[in-house]
N, CA, C and O of each residue as an XYZ file, in Angstrom:
944
protein
N     -79.978     -0.393     60.903
C     -78.697     -0.521     60.210
C     -78.457      0.668     59.287
O     -77.370      1.246     59.265
N     -79.515      1.030     58.508
C     -79.388      2.166     57.594
C     -79.122      3.448     58.360
O     -78.294      4.263     57.952
N     -79.834      3.629     59.485
C     -79.640      4.830     60.301
C     -78.224      4.892     60.840
O     -77.633      5.968     60.926
N     -77.673      3.727     61.209
C     -76.306      3.692     61.728
C     -75.308      4.091     60.657
O     -74.336      4.791     60.939
N     -75.547      3.637     59.402
C     -74.654      4.005     58.307
C     -74.707      5.499     58.046
O     -73.677      6.129     57.805
N     -75.933      6.082     58.093
C     -76.074      7.511     57.854
C     -75.363      8.316     58.931
O     -74.733      9.334     58.644
N     -75.468      7.846     60.189
C     -74.823      8.553     61.287
C     -73.315      8.515     61.136
O     -72.623      9.470     61.490
N     -72.792      7.379     60.595
C     -71.351      7.239     60.426
C     -70.824      8.119     59.300
O     -69.625      8.391     59.245
N     -71.692      8.566     58.407
C     -71.298      9.419     57.291
C     -71.380     10.875     57.752
O     -72.480     11.372     57.992
N     -70.243     11.575     57.883
C     -70.268     12.953     58.395
C     -71.143     13.882     57.562
O     -71.853     14.722     58.115
N     -71.100     13.739     56.224
C     -71.907     14.610     55.368
C     -73.393     14.374     55.604
O     -74.174     15.324     55.677
N     -73.785     13.099     55.723
C     -75.191     12.781     55.965
C     -75.625     13.251     57.350
O     -76.744     13.733     57.526
N     -74.741     13.110     58.322
C     -75.053     13.576     59.677
C     -75.253     15.090     59.694
O     -76.124     15.602     60.397
N     -74.434     15.802     58.908
C     -74.575     17.257     58.808
C     -75.934     17.624     58.224
O     -76.611     18.518     58.731
N     -76.330     16.934     57.157
C     -77.621     17.210     56.524
C     -78.771     16.971     57.497
O     -79.670     17.803     57.619
N     -78.740     15.835     58.185
C     -79.832     15.492     59.091
C     -79.929     16.483     60.247
O     -81.028     16.818     60.689
N     -78.785     16.950     60.735
C     -78.796     17.923     61.828
C     -79.436     19.236     61.379
O     -80.226     19.829     62.114
N     -79.093     19.687     60.176
C     -79.671     20.933     59.666
C     -81.162     20.756     59.392
O     -81.954     21.650     59.690
N     -81.552     19.616     58.829
C     -82.965     19.363     58.555
C     -83.782     19.346     59.845
O     -84.909     19.840     59.870
N     -83.224     18.782     60.913
C     -83.939     18.790     62.198
C     -84.102     20.218     62.715
O     -85.164     20.589     63.214
N     -83.042     21.011     62.591
C     -83.117     22.403     63.050
C     -84.121     23.198     62.221
O     -84.894     23.987     62.765
N     -84.110     22.991     60.911
C     -85.037     23.709     60.046
C     -86.478     23.249     60.267
O     -87.407     24.045     60.135
N     -86.668     21.977     60.600
C     -88.017     21.481     60.898
C     -88.598     22.208     62.107
O     -89.778     22.555     62.131
N     -87.751     22.433     63.109
C     -88.202     23.191     64.279
C     -88.527     24.632     63.894
O     -89.483     25.218     64.403
N     -87.720     25.200     62.986
C     -87.970     26.570     62.530
C     -89.288     26.667     61.773
O     -90.003     27.662     61.895
N     -89.616     25.636     60.988
C     -90.890     25.625     60.263
C     -92.054     25.716     61.244
O     -92.983     26.498     61.041
N     -92.004     24.917     62.303
C     -93.079     24.933     63.303
C     -93.136     26.285     64.015
O     -94.218     26.811     64.274
N     -91.966     26.843     64.328
C     -91.917     28.131     65.015
C     -92.500     29.242     64.146
O     -93.362     30.000     64.592
N     -92.024     29.336     62.902
C     -92.500     30.390     62.002
C     -93.976     30.182     61.672
O     -94.749     31.137     61.610
N     -94.358     28.913     61.460
C     -95.757     28.628     61.145
C     -96.708     29.051     62.242
O     -97.863     29.382     61.971
N     -96.232     29.046     63.492
C     -97.071     29.473     64.602
C     -97.159     30.974     64.748
O     -98.001     31.479     65.491
N     -96.287     31.704     64.038
C     -96.263     33.163     64.150
C     -96.950     33.863     62.983
O     -97.516     34.942     63.158
N     -96.906     33.261     61.790
C     -97.505     33.910     60.625
C     -99.003     33.631     60.599
O     -99.501     32.807     61.365
N     -99.723     34.327     59.709
C    -101.165     34.113     59.626
C    -101.469     32.808     58.894
O    -100.575     32.150     58.362
N    -102.739     32.454     58.880
C    -103.161     31.168     58.319
C    -103.037     31.107     56.808
O    -103.220     30.044     56.216
N    -102.727     32.237     56.170
C    -102.629     32.270     54.716
C    -101.184     32.169     54.229
O    -100.921     32.333     53.038
N    -100.250     31.901     55.136
C     -98.845     31.768     54.755
C     -98.362     30.349     55.035
O     -98.344     29.895     56.179
N     -97.978     29.670     53.979
C     -97.457     28.309     54.093
C     -95.951     28.355     54.324
O     -95.241     29.138     53.692
N     -95.473     27.515     55.228
C     -94.042     27.354     55.482
C     -93.724     25.883     55.235
O     -94.310     25.007     55.872
N     -92.802     25.605     54.319
C     -92.556     24.213     53.938
C     -91.059     23.955     53.787
O     -90.317     24.787     53.265
N     -90.637     22.787     54.253
C     -89.232     22.373     54.171
C     -89.122     21.142     53.284
O     -89.836     20.157     53.472
N     -88.202     21.215     52.301
C     -87.957     20.101     51.384
C     -86.603     19.458     51.663
O     -85.601     20.147     51.853
N     -86.590     18.139     51.685
C     -85.345     17.366     51.673
C     -85.067     17.039     50.209
O     -85.722     16.169     49.635
N     -84.098     17.729     49.598
C     -83.846     17.583     48.168
C     -83.215     16.240     47.818
O     -83.109     15.888     46.643
N     -82.801     15.498     48.825
C     -82.243     14.177     48.579
C     -83.299     13.137     48.270
O     -82.971     12.022     47.864
N     -84.577     13.489     48.460
C     -85.665     12.556     48.150
C     -86.808     13.331     47.488
O     -87.861     13.512     48.098
N     -86.613     13.789     46.244
C     -87.578     14.675     45.583
C     -88.970     14.084     45.418
O     -89.946     14.832     45.359
N     -89.088     12.746     45.342
C     -90.405     12.136     45.176
C     -91.269     12.271     46.425
O     -92.491     12.150     46.336
N     -90.665     12.517     47.586
C     -91.394     12.710     48.852
C     -90.617     13.724     49.692
O     -90.231     13.458     50.830
N     -90.407     14.880     49.097
C     -89.459     15.846     49.656
C     -89.978     16.614     50.865
O     -89.178     17.077     51.679
N     -91.296     16.763     51.007
C     -91.835     17.601     52.083
C     -91.656     16.892     53.424
O     -92.316     15.889     53.694
N     -90.760     17.417     54.263
C     -90.475     16.789     55.558
C     -91.026     17.600     56.729
O     -91.074     17.106     57.856
N     -91.440     18.835     56.474
C     -92.088     19.655     57.503
C     -92.931     20.699     56.787
O     -92.501     21.267     55.783
N     -94.131     20.954     57.300
C     -95.005     21.929     56.646
C     -96.015     22.473     57.645
O     -96.541     21.737     58.480
N     -96.276     23.761     57.547
C     -97.320     24.423     58.323
C     -98.213     25.188     57.346
O     -97.730     25.754     56.366
N     -99.510     25.198     57.620
C    -100.494     25.860     56.754
C    -100.454     25.302     55.333
O    -100.486     26.050     54.356
N    -100.383     23.986     55.239
C    -100.304     23.337     53.935
C    -101.532     23.519     53.073
O    -101.494     23.221     51.880
N    -102.643     24.013     53.659
C    -103.851     24.237     52.860
C    -103.632     25.297     51.780
O    -104.377     25.341     50.801
N    -102.612     26.155     51.948
C    -102.356     27.204     50.955
C    -102.055     26.586     49.588
O    -102.541     27.071     48.565
N    -101.251     25.513     49.571
C    -100.920     24.849     48.305
C    -101.566     23.475     48.182
O    -101.477     22.838     47.133
N    -102.219     23.015     49.253
C    -102.834     21.696     49.225
C    -101.857     20.565     49.458
O    -102.157     19.413     49.145
N    -100.674     20.880     50.011
C     -99.660     19.841     50.216
C     -99.659     19.329     51.646
O    -100.246     19.929     52.547
N     -98.981     18.198     51.826
C     -98.835     17.606     53.146
C     -97.500     16.878     53.220
O     -96.777     16.784     52.228
N     -97.180     16.367     54.403
C     -95.928     15.635     54.587
C     -95.818     14.495     53.581
O     -96.786     13.775     53.333
N     -94.624     14.340     53.005
C     -94.382     13.251     52.067
C     -94.708     13.570     50.628
O     -94.490     12.732     49.753
N     -95.232     14.778     50.346
C     -95.529     15.139     48.961
C     -94.240     15.432     48.193
O     -93.178     15.644     48.778
N     -94.366     15.438     46.865
C     -93.205     15.603     45.995
C     -92.838     17.067     45.807
O     -93.673     17.957     45.964
N     -91.582     17.298     45.470
C     -91.097     18.661     45.275
C     -91.774     19.331     44.080
O     -91.887     20.556     44.049
N     -92.226     18.547     43.094
C     -92.887     19.120     41.921
C     -94.345     19.455     42.174
O     -95.018     19.959     41.274
N     -94.855     19.191     43.374
C     -96.263     19.435     43.656
C     -96.566     20.824     44.160
O     -97.677     21.080     44.623
N     -95.600     21.737     44.082
C     -95.787     23.079     44.618
C     -96.504     24.010     43.662
O     -96.996     23.578     42.620
N     -96.567     25.302     44.014
C     -97.258     26.279     43.172
C     -96.630     26.409     41.795
O     -95.431     26.184     41.627
N     -97.447     26.774     40.805
C     -96.946     26.970     39.445
C     -96.030     28.187     39.397
O     -96.269     29.188     40.073
N     -94.970     28.086     38.581
C     -94.033     29.199     38.436
C     -93.082     29.338     39.602
O     -92.547     30.421     39.837
N     -92.857     28.251     40.344
C     -92.014     28.313     41.535
C     -90.557     28.551     41.152
O     -89.937     27.711     40.500
N     -90.010     29.701     41.561
C     -88.618     30.024     41.262
C     -87.655     29.431     42.282
O     -86.458     29.715     42.261
N     -88.192     28.603     43.177
C     -87.314     27.886     44.089
C     -86.357     26.986     43.336
O     -85.238     26.745     43.790
N     -86.796     26.476     42.163
C     -85.908     25.661     41.340
C     -84.755     26.502     40.807
O     -83.641     26.008     40.638
N     -85.034     27.781     40.545
C     -83.962     28.683     40.112
C     -82.945     28.864     41.231
O     -81.748     28.996     40.975
N     -83.426     28.871     42.473
C     -82.511     28.992     43.610
C     -81.618     27.767     43.715
O     -80.442     27.878     44.061
N     -82.177     26.590     43.415
C     -81.376     25.365     43.444
C     -80.290     25.427     42.378
O     -79.135     25.087     42.634
N     -80.672     25.867     41.174
C     -79.685     26.007     40.101
C     -78.612     27.029     40.478
O     -77.424     26.816     40.238
N     -79.048     28.139     41.072
C     -78.102     29.175     41.497
C     -77.130     28.619     42.530
O     -75.932     28.900     42.486
N     -77.659     27.826     43.462
C     -76.811     27.239     44.502
C     -75.775     26.297     43.904
O     -74.634     26.249     44.361
N     -76.180     25.546     42.875
C     -75.257     24.606     42.242
C     -74.165     25.344     41.478
O     -73.023     24.887     41.426
N     -74.518     26.494     40.881
C     -73.539     27.235     40.079
C     -72.549     28.007     40.936
O     -71.357     28.040     40.631
N     -73.033     28.627     42.005
C     -72.179     29.565     42.721
C     -71.179     28.890     43.653
O     -70.206     29.518     44.071
N     -71.406     27.608     43.987
C     -70.462     26.914     44.856
C     -70.469     27.493     46.264
O     -71.281     28.361     46.583
N     -69.559     27.007     47.105
C     -69.500     27.484     48.478
C     -70.648     26.947     49.308
O     -71.517     26.236     48.803
N     -70.644     27.293     50.584
C     -71.651     26.766     51.509
C     -72.735     27.774     51.856
O     -73.647     27.454     52.618
N     -72.656     28.995     51.311
C     -73.657     30.007     51.627
C     -75.010     29.639     51.016
O     -75.058     29.185     49.873
N     -76.106     29.823     51.753
C     -77.436     29.533     51.196
C     -77.739     30.437     50.004
O     -77.281     31.578     49.946
N     -78.513     29.916     49.059
C     -78.980     30.706     47.917
C     -80.404     31.158     48.208
O     -81.250     30.352     48.596
N     -80.671     32.456     48.020
C     -81.969     33.026     48.368
C     -82.659     33.587     47.132
O     -82.028     34.242     46.303
N     -83.960     33.326     47.013
C     -84.804     33.947     45.993
C     -86.065     34.407     46.706
O     -86.778     33.590     47.289
N     -86.351     35.713     46.669
C     -87.496     36.219     47.429
C     -88.317     37.188     46.597
O     -87.868     37.691     45.567
N     -89.537     37.437     47.072
C     -90.397     38.437     46.456
C     -90.888     38.087     45.068
O     -91.131     38.988     44.266
N     -91.044     36.806     44.754
C     -91.570     36.427     43.444
C     -92.976     35.857     43.602
O     -93.372     35.447     44.693
N     -93.721     35.836     42.505
C     -95.110     35.391     42.560
C     -95.282     34.030     41.897
O     -94.663     33.731     40.876
N     -96.132     33.222     42.502
C     -96.493     31.922     41.965
C     -98.018     31.823     41.951
O     -98.712     32.710     42.448
N     -98.528     30.737     41.379
C     -99.970     30.515     41.340
C    -100.309     29.206     42.035
O     -99.660     28.186     41.803
N    -101.324     29.237     42.883
C    -101.796     28.012     43.509
C    -102.515     27.171     42.460
O    -102.799     27.642     41.359
N    -102.804     25.922     42.814
C    -103.467     25.026     41.867
C    -104.848     25.520     41.471
O    -105.332     25.192     40.388
N    -105.493     26.308     42.337
C    -106.812     26.835     41.995
C    -106.752     28.292     41.550
O    -107.767     28.989     41.555
N    -105.553     28.755     41.160
C    -105.426     30.056     40.514
C    -105.189     31.240     41.417
O    -105.173     32.371     40.932
N    -105.001     31.037     42.727
C    -104.725     32.165     43.611
C    -103.273     32.618     43.467
O    -102.369     31.793     43.338
N    -103.058     33.934     43.491
C    -101.717     34.497     43.346
C    -101.031     34.509     44.706
O    -101.565     35.046     45.676
N     -99.844     33.914     44.766
C     -99.107     33.803     46.019
C     -97.804     34.589     45.941
O     -97.169     34.662     44.889
N     -97.422     35.169     47.060
C     -96.106     35.797     47.183
C     -95.175     34.774     47.823
O     -95.472     34.248     48.896
N     -94.042     34.486     47.164
C     -93.207     33.363     47.580
C     -91.755     33.761     47.801
O     -91.280     34.772     47.285
N     -91.066     32.938     48.582
C     -89.633     33.109     48.831
C     -89.039     31.739     49.124
O     -89.704     30.881     49.705
N     -87.789     31.536     48.723
C     -87.123     30.247     48.933
C     -85.676     30.462     49.356
O     -85.011     31.398     48.911
N     -85.208     29.577     50.221
C     -83.797     29.546     50.613
C     -83.303     28.118     50.446
O     -83.917     27.180     50.954
N     -82.191     27.951     49.732
C     -81.608     26.627     49.508
C     -80.342     26.510     50.349
O     -79.447     27.351     50.265
N     -80.279     25.458     51.157
C     -79.151     25.246     52.063
C     -78.218     24.181     51.495
O     -78.651     23.227     50.849
N     -76.912     24.376     51.756
C     -75.899     23.490     51.186
C     -74.981     22.947     52.270
O     -74.854     23.521     53.352
N     -74.349     21.834     51.952
C     -73.349     21.271     52.850
C     -72.068     22.100     52.763
O     -71.957     23.009     51.940
N     -71.114     21.775     53.617
C     -69.821     22.465     53.579
C     -69.128     22.264     52.243
O     -68.295     23.075     51.840
N     -69.478     21.166     51.546
C     -68.889     20.887     50.234
C     -69.639     21.582     49.102
O     -69.259     21.456     47.938
N     -70.709     22.321     49.435
C     -71.448     23.066     48.417
C     -72.582     22.311     47.764
O     -73.076     22.741     46.721
N     -73.018     21.188     48.342
C     -74.092     20.385     47.750
C     -75.453     20.850     48.278
O     -75.675     20.804     49.488
N     -76.382     21.301     47.399
C     -77.725     21.671     47.865
C     -78.458     20.444     48.397
O     -78.475     19.398     47.748
N     -79.066     20.571     49.584
C     -79.749     19.405     50.148
C     -81.079     19.744     50.813
O     -81.853     18.838     51.123
N     -81.364     21.023     51.041
C     -82.621     21.392     51.698
C     -83.109     22.728     51.157
O     -82.311     23.602     50.817
N     -84.428     22.876     51.080
C     -85.022     24.138     50.635
C     -86.144     24.521     51.598
O     -87.057     23.736     51.851
N     -86.058     25.731     52.124
C     -87.089     26.277     53.009
C     -87.868     27.324     52.220
O     -87.288     28.289     51.722
N     -89.177     27.135     52.107
C     -89.983     27.987     51.229
C     -91.189     28.556     51.970
O     -91.770     27.906     52.840
N     -91.551     29.783     51.605
C     -92.754     30.425     52.119
C     -93.640     30.805     50.943
O     -93.162     31.341     49.943
N     -94.928     30.527     51.068
C     -95.907     30.886     50.049
C     -97.091     31.541     50.750
O     -97.777     30.911     51.555
N     -97.320     32.812     50.435
C     -98.325     33.576     51.164
C     -99.439     34.052     50.238
O     -99.184     34.680     49.211
N    -100.674     33.744     50.616
C    -101.846     34.199     49.874
C    -102.225     35.581     50.397
O    -102.811     35.702     51.473
N    -101.892     36.621     49.636
C    -102.110     37.991     50.093
C    -103.271     38.661     49.376
O    -103.256     39.875     49.171
N    -104.257     37.899     49.001
C    -105.416     38.432     48.296
C    -106.018     39.623     49.044
O    -106.263     39.560     50.249
N    -106.247     40.696     48.313
C    -106.815     41.904     48.928
C    -108.207     41.633     49.496
O    -108.577     42.171     50.539
N    -108.957     40.809     48.812
C    -110.302     40.510     49.292
C    -110.249     39.788     50.627
O    -111.011     40.107     51.539
N    -109.361     38.824     50.745
C    -109.241     38.097     52.000
C    -108.748     39.011     53.114
O    -109.200     38.907     54.255
N    -107.811     39.916     52.777
C    -107.300     40.838     53.787
C    -108.406     41.767     54.276
O    -108.540     42.013     55.475
N    -109.206     42.287     53.321
C    -110.299     43.180     53.700
C    -111.340     42.440     54.532
O    -111.860     42.981     55.508
N    -111.644     41.200     54.146
C    -112.624     40.409     54.876
C    -112.131     40.101     56.287
O    -112.898     40.174     57.248
N    -110.840     39.755     56.408
C    -110.280     39.460     57.725
C    -110.327     40.690     58.621
O    -110.619     40.588     59.813
N    -110.035     41.868     58.037
C    -110.073     43.116     58.806
C    -111.492     43.406     59.286
O    -111.695     43.770     60.444
N    -112.470     43.245     58.401
C    -113.863     43.498     58.757
C    -114.326     42.550     59.856
O    -114.995     42.965     60.802
N    -113.969     41.283     59.726
C    -114.379     40.301     60.726
C    -113.731     40.587     62.076
O    -114.338     40.366     63.124
N    -112.476     41.087     62.043
C    -111.815     41.435     63.297
C    -112.530     42.600     63.977
O    -112.651     42.632     65.202
N    -113.008     43.567     63.170
C    -113.687     44.737     63.729
C    -115.010     44.362     64.387
O    -115.368     44.921     65.424
N    -115.741     43.414     63.788
C    -117.049     43.041     64.342
C    -116.933     41.888     65.325
O    -117.934     41.430     65.877
N    -115.682     41.412     65.547
C    -115.468     40.387     66.550
C    -115.887     38.998     66.146
O    -116.153     38.154     67.002
N    -115.949     38.749     64.854
C    -116.321     37.418     64.383
C    -115.083     36.687     63.898
O    -114.207     37.278     63.267
N    -115.018     35.413     64.193
C    -113.869     34.612     63.758
C    -113.941     34.387     62.256
O    -115.026     34.142     61.727
N    -112.814     34.463     61.553
C    -112.821     34.208     60.110
C    -113.141     32.747     59.819
O    -112.880     31.875     60.647
N    -113.704     32.481     58.646
C    -113.998     31.089     58.293
C    -112.707     30.312     58.103
O    -111.664     30.911     57.843
N    -112.754     28.992     58.226
C    -111.538     28.196     58.007
C    -111.046     28.362     56.582
O    -111.856     28.517     55.668
N    -109.724     28.333     56.369
C    -109.187     28.503     55.013
C    -109.715     27.422     54.090
O    -109.869     26.265     54.482
N    -109.990     27.821     52.850
C    -110.478     26.843     51.885
C    -109.338     25.927     51.458
O    -108.187     26.351     51.355
N    -109.670     24.700     51.218
C    -108.655     23.727     50.817
C    -108.392     23.836     49.327
O    -109.322     23.963     48.531
N    -107.112     23.785     48.950
C    -106.739     23.799     47.535
C    -106.816     22.382     46.987
O    -106.730     21.417     47.746
N    -106.978     22.248     45.664
C    -106.981     20.908     45.078
C    -105.678     20.184     45.380
O    -104.636     20.814     45.562
N    -105.740     18.864     45.432
C    -104.545     18.085     45.711
C    -103.512     18.285     44.609
O    -103.870     18.352     43.433
N    -102.221     18.381     44.979
C    -101.186     18.513     43.956
C    -101.107     17.249     43.114
O    -101.458     16.168     43.586
N    -100.648     17.375     41.866
C    -100.605     16.202     40.999
C     -99.567     15.201     41.464
O     -98.605     15.559     42.145
N     -99.766     13.940     41.093
C     -98.777     12.912     41.384
C     -97.509     13.213     40.597
O     -97.534     13.945     39.608
N     -96.396     12.634     41.055
C     -95.106     12.925     40.436
C     -95.114     12.641     38.935
O     -94.649     13.464     38.147
N     -95.636     11.489     38.539
C     -95.621     11.128     37.124
C     -96.420     12.124     36.295
O     -95.996     12.523     35.210
N     -97.576     12.522     36.811
C     -98.408     13.494     36.099
C     -97.714     14.847     36.019
O     -97.769     15.517     34.988
N     -97.058     15.252     37.110
C     -96.352     16.533     37.119
C     -95.223     16.541     36.094
O     -95.009     17.544     35.413
N     -94.500     15.429     35.981
C     -93.412     15.345     35.002
C     -93.961     15.430     33.578
O     -93.381     16.100     32.723
N     -95.078     14.750     33.329
C     -95.691     14.816     31.991
C     -96.122     16.240     31.661
O     -95.942     16.704     30.535
N     -96.693     16.935     32.651
C     -97.156     18.306     32.419
C     -95.989     19.233     32.091
O     -96.088     20.062     31.186
N     -94.881     19.094     32.826
C     -93.709     19.939     32.581
C     -93.182     19.727     31.166
O     -92.863     20.688     30.465
N     -93.091     18.468     30.750
C     -92.581     18.153     29.411
C     -93.538     18.669     28.341
O     -93.104     19.231     27.336
N     -94.840     18.478     28.556
C     -95.828     18.933     27.571
C     -95.790     20.449     27.411
O     -95.884     20.958     26.294
N     -95.651     21.175     28.523
C     -95.581     22.637     28.448
C     -94.327     23.087     27.714
O     -94.358     24.062     26.963
N     -93.224     22.379     27.930
C     -91.970     22.755     27.272
C     -92.029     22.491     25.767
O     -91.485     23.266     24.980
N     -92.686     21.405     25.366
C     -92.795     21.085     23.936
C     -93.805     21.992     23.237
O     -93.655     22.293     22.053
N     -94.829     22.427     23.965
C     -95.805     23.396     23.449
C     -96.419     22.949     22.117
O     -96.609     23.758     21.209
N     -96.725     21.650     22.014
C     -97.382     21.082     20.824
C     -96.562     21.216     19.541
O     -97.114     21.097     18.448
N     -95.264     21.459     19.653
C     -94.434     21.556     18.452
C     -94.152     20.156     17.904
O     -93.797     19.263     18.672
N     -94.303     19.946     16.591
C     -93.980     18.631     16.013
C     -92.498     18.327     16.212
O     -91.640     19.149     15.889
N     -92.207     17.156     16.739
C     -90.824     16.798     17.036
C     -89.954     16.828     15.783
O     -88.785     17.211     15.844
N     -90.522     16.424     14.646
C     -89.749     16.363     13.406
C     -89.285     17.743     12.951
O     -88.312     17.855     12.204
N     -89.973     18.793     13.393
C     -89.622     20.151     12.962
C     -88.763     20.891     13.986
O     -88.361     22.031     13.752
N     -88.484     20.257     15.100
C     -87.701     20.924     16.135
C     -86.210     20.831     15.822
O     -85.665     19.741     15.651
N     -85.565     21.985     15.752
C     -84.122     22.033     15.560
C     -83.433     21.983     16.925
O     -84.087     21.961     17.967
N     -82.102     21.968     16.894
C     -81.358     21.891     18.153
C     -81.725     23.047     19.082
O     -81.895     22.850     20.285
N     -81.848     24.253     18.523
C     -82.170     25.413     19.357
C     -83.528     25.246     20.032
O     -83.705     25.635     21.187
N     -84.493     24.664     19.303
C     -85.822     24.446     19.874
C     -85.759     23.436     21.018
O     -86.376     23.628     22.067
N     -85.005     22.361     20.800
C     -84.896     21.326     21.828
C     -84.148     21.851     23.051
O     -84.496     21.540     24.190
N     -83.127     22.642     22.796
C     -82.366     23.219     23.904
C     -83.238     24.182     24.713
O     -83.144     24.228     25.939
N     -84.082     24.946     24.024
C     -84.993     25.855     24.716
C     -85.997     25.068     25.559
O     -86.332     25.468     26.674
N     -86.474     23.942     25.014
C     -87.407     23.098     25.764
C     -86.735     22.538     27.014
O     -87.348     22.484     28.080
N     -85.475     22.122     26.884
C     -84.735     21.603     28.035
C     -84.545     22.702     29.083
O     -84.635     22.444     30.283
N     -84.283     23.926     28.625
C     -84.122     25.048     29.563
C     -85.403     25.277     30.357
O     -85.354     25.563     31.553
N     -86.547     25.152     29.693
C     -87.822     25.333     30.393
C     -88.058     24.194     31.383
O     -88.541     24.421     32.492
N     -87.718     22.970     30.982
C     -87.848     21.829     31.899
C     -86.952     22.021     33.119
O     -87.331     21.679     34.240
N     -85.760     22.572     32.888
C     -84.825     22.828     33.982
C     -85.415     23.832     34.962
O     -85.329     23.646     36.176
N     -86.015     24.899     34.435
C     -86.615     25.928     35.285
C     -87.749     25.367     36.132
O     -87.980     25.827     37.250
N     -88.460     24.367     35.596
C     -89.596     23.790     36.304
C     -89.195     22.645     37.232
O     -90.057     22.030     37.860
N     -87.888     22.349     37.326
C     -87.413     21.373     38.300
C     -87.427     19.929     37.855
O     -87.271     19.033     38.685
N     -87.611     19.669     36.557
C     -87.716     18.283     36.093
C     -86.473     17.466     36.409
O     -86.572     16.280     36.725
N     -85.295     18.094     36.325
C     -84.057     17.319     36.389
C     -83.535     17.083     37.802
O     -82.475     16.483     37.978
N     -84.272     17.551     38.813
C     -83.885     17.167     40.171
C     -84.628     15.902     40.595
O     -84.412     15.384     41.691
N     -85.505     15.408     39.717
C     -86.283     14.207     39.995
C     -85.668     13.024     39.260
O     -85.280     13.144     38.098
N     -85.582     11.898     39.925
C     -85.038     10.692     39.307
C     -85.844     10.338     38.061
O     -87.073     10.280     38.099
N     -85.141     10.103     36.960
C     -85.797      9.750     35.709
C     -86.126     10.936     34.832
O     -86.613     10.760     33.715
N     -85.869     12.160     35.318
C     -86.205     13.350     34.542
C     -85.422     13.441     33.243
O     -85.981     13.790     32.203
N     -84.131     13.131     33.294
C     -83.298     13.188     32.087
C     -83.797     12.171     31.063
O     -83.910     12.482     29.877
N     -84.091     10.965     31.519
C     -84.563      9.922     30.607
C     -85.897     10.306     29.967
O     -86.104     10.083     28.774
N     -86.801     10.886     30.764
C     -88.109     11.280     30.226
C     -87.953     12.394     29.194
O     -88.631     12.390     28.166
N     -87.062     13.346     29.467
C     -86.831     14.436     28.525
C     -86.222     13.909     27.229
O     -86.612     14.323     26.137
N     -85.262     12.994     27.357
C     -84.610     12.432     26.176
C     -85.621     11.701     25.294
O     -85.600     11.839     24.071
N     -86.495     10.930     25.913
C     -87.510     10.197     25.152
C     -88.464     11.157     24.445
O     -88.817     10.946     23.284
N     -88.879     12.216     25.150
C     -89.828     13.167     24.575
C     -89.223     13.939     23.407
O     -89.930     14.287     22.461
N     -87.918     14.207     23.468
C     -87.254     15.000     22.430
C     -86.587     14.137     21.361
O     -86.043     14.664     20.391
N     -86.624     12.822     21.530
C     -86.040     11.937     20.534
C     -84.534     12.022     20.459
O     -83.953     11.899     19.380
N     -83.886     12.235     21.616
C     -82.425     12.318     21.667
C     -81.922     11.383     22.765
O     -82.712     10.764     23.478
N     -80.603     11.289     22.890
C     -80.022     10.438     23.925
C     -79.915     11.195     25.250
O     -80.037     12.419     25.295
N     -79.684     10.438     26.326
C     -79.466     11.063     27.635
C     -78.239     11.971     27.597
O     -78.213     13.025     28.233
N     -77.223     11.548     26.840
C     -75.991     12.331     26.776
C     -76.232     13.682     26.101
O     -75.605     14.682     26.452
N     -77.150     13.697     25.126
C     -77.496     14.967     24.483
C     -78.167     15.903     25.480
O     -77.887     17.102     25.496
N     -79.058     15.355     26.317
C     -79.704     16.177     27.343
C     -78.662     16.744     28.298
O     -78.714     17.922     28.652
N     -77.713     15.907     28.717
C     -76.653     16.391     29.610
C     -75.826     17.485     28.937
O     -75.430     18.452     29.587
N     -75.564     17.335     27.635
C     -74.820     18.368     26.908
C     -75.603     19.677     26.865
O     -75.039     20.752     27.067
N     -76.917     19.578     26.599
C     -77.754     20.779     26.607
C     -77.702     21.458     27.976
O     -77.575     22.679     28.067
N     -77.801     20.659     29.035
C     -77.784     21.219     30.390
C     -76.455     21.914     30.680
O     -76.431     22.982     31.291
N     -75.359     21.311     30.245
C     -74.047     21.940     30.445
C     -73.978     23.282     29.719
O     -73.463     24.261     30.260
N     -74.504     23.324     28.485
C     -74.480     24.566     27.712
C     -75.360     25.635     28.364
O     -74.976     26.802     28.441
N     -76.547     25.224     28.834
C     -77.474     26.174     29.461
C     -76.877     26.738     30.742
O     -76.922     27.945     30.981
N     -76.315     25.852     31.565
C     -75.729     26.302     32.831
C     -74.476     27.138     32.590
O     -74.207     28.087     33.326
N     -73.711     26.784     31.560
C     -72.528     27.568     31.239
C     -72.889     28.977     30.803
O     -72.235     29.943     31.195
N     -73.943     29.093     29.981
C     -74.391     30.413     29.530
C     -74.903     31.239     30.705
O     -74.663     32.444     30.774
N     -75.615     30.584     31.635
C     -76.131     31.293     32.808
C     -74.991     31.792     33.684
O     -75.051     32.898     34.221
N     -73.946     30.970     33.829
C     -72.792     31.374     34.640
C     -72.077     32.569     34.014
O     -71.616     33.459     34.729
N     -71.980     32.593     32.678
C     -71.343     33.722     31.994
C     -72.153     34.997     32.176
O     -71.591     36.079     32.341
N     -73.494     34.865     32.145
C     -74.349     36.045     32.330
C     -74.198     36.632     33.724
O     -74.304     37.844     33.912
N     -73.947     35.749     34.720
C     -73.814     36.220     36.099
C     -72.438     36.813     36.374
O     -72.260     37.578     37.322
N     -71.454     36.449     35.526
C     -70.070     36.906     35.756
C     -69.934     38.409     35.508
O     -68.844     38.962     35.652
């Protein structure tokens, strides 16, 4: 019944068609790149279990059904989502050539593309995370020369659960500052950092931020409007 309702909704049908096409692309690209490059597709409509296709998931330790917040640290894919929301239109938003950190501290080269509906709503993100460690590259080259197969890629620690990831984002944004001493500018800066880390694309993110900062949900929404408005002016 639910599937029939989704099919009857043109916007939902459009999203599902693109997600199916991108899922095939994930498998295709994953079969062409080396074992140190992760290719992952997120369904942004379900952030708690956003990973709908993934190849070489050992790079970040993720698997199908994992949450969008379980990715590498410093992921600017969230910036691409914000950019997509601000710029409007149906063109994908791209962020490439930035660095992130795996859960066990490896430096990754990353890129993200956010896809939107004809109405301009972001609904899917295709991301690549590549472990380009010089040591691994040199070792792979040496092993190729002597004809020995490289060892299997090491597994990264499991990504944190959604609740733990949300707590970590909020704690990093507050940076041990006493709430009683935080002025509006401090709270707004904390909200901006939470926004960059993707907290507000997850259900309950606004409520958790409001509780942590001792303000109402409406205050958080006002901060977000001000932050996004300032970003739009900077881009103009």
